[in-house]
N, C-alpha and C positions, 0 to 999 in steps of 0.2 A: 773389562773390555775398554779398549782405548777409543778415543774419539773417531779416528779414521775408520776403524772397523765398524763402529756403530753407524757411521754415515753410509758405508758401503752396504751394510745389511738393510738399512732403511731404504736406500735407493733400489735395492733388489726387490723389496716388497712393493715399492711404488711401481716398478716396471712390470712385475707379475700382475698386479691388479689392473694396470692400464691395458695390458695385452688381453686379459680376461674380458675387459669391457670393449675390446676391439677398437681401441682408440690409438691413433698415432700421436706422437709427441706434440705435434702442432695443434691437434684438436684439444688435448688436455691443457696445453698452454693457453689457448684461447679461452677455455672455460675459467681459468684462474686469472686471466689478465696479465700473464707473464710471457716471456719469450720462450721459443722452443729451445734455445740454448740453455736457459735456466732449468728446464725440465731435464735436458740431457745431463747437465752437471749434477742434478739431484740423483738421477739414476746411476751415475758413475761414482757417487759418493764424494764428489768434490764441492758440493754446495750444502751449507747448513740452512735449515728453515726454522722460522719461529714457530712456537706452538700454535699460534693463531693461524698461520699459513698452513700448518699441517692439518688443522681442523677443516680449513677450506678445501684442501686437497682431498681429504677423506670424503667430504660432501660431494665434491666433483666426481669422485670415483664411486660414490654411493656405497661406501663401506664404513664400518665402525673404525674409529681412530685406532682401536686396539689392534686391528688387522695390520695396520701399517707399522705399529710400534712393537709387535711381537717378533722376537728374534729366537729362532731355534737352531 
């Protein structure tokens, strides 16, 4: 799997979990202390995140990190 495909799949997982939690991008961004644009770029697969930030994201969404990093 190439990097751009990995980022797109990760972004899709983030978006799915955000919607399940009934959060808008702005609310998730506020929880993480980042901009709404940053969340939008993650969900579009245009932004790479550090592993530490992915852990924070999983906590903010109240999911296991594996949920965000599982690609089917």
